[in-house]
Steps between C-alpha positions, in 0.01 A plus 500: 500500500320338209163344569435159349192510277339201339351569162336302224467582133387294205438504128322252280687356204750247383856469630650723233732796547211733413281364781792503744581861424136595569531346846845649563367845404230465768751427775807700392429777753515251789831422668555139400755288682441156349305353209401134480546339162487161334770561237251616236725664243282807445562616859856590407365781280354699790607358841840639605736210577582641844134461600435154366475193723475178303276252676448211265801347333474303181530129556805370321522154358876456541 
């Protein structure tokens, strides 16, 4: 049986792909079930789509 572990990691930087990859490299050895996102396009470069949970939807002016 897997034990649930809460973990935190961080990097300082902008919201670029380069900064995101630095963070992803820190946590890639951890079993990750879900990732919270706000549709920032750079996340698509390193967060697998099966792990991504989109929290904040763009407001549409239809």
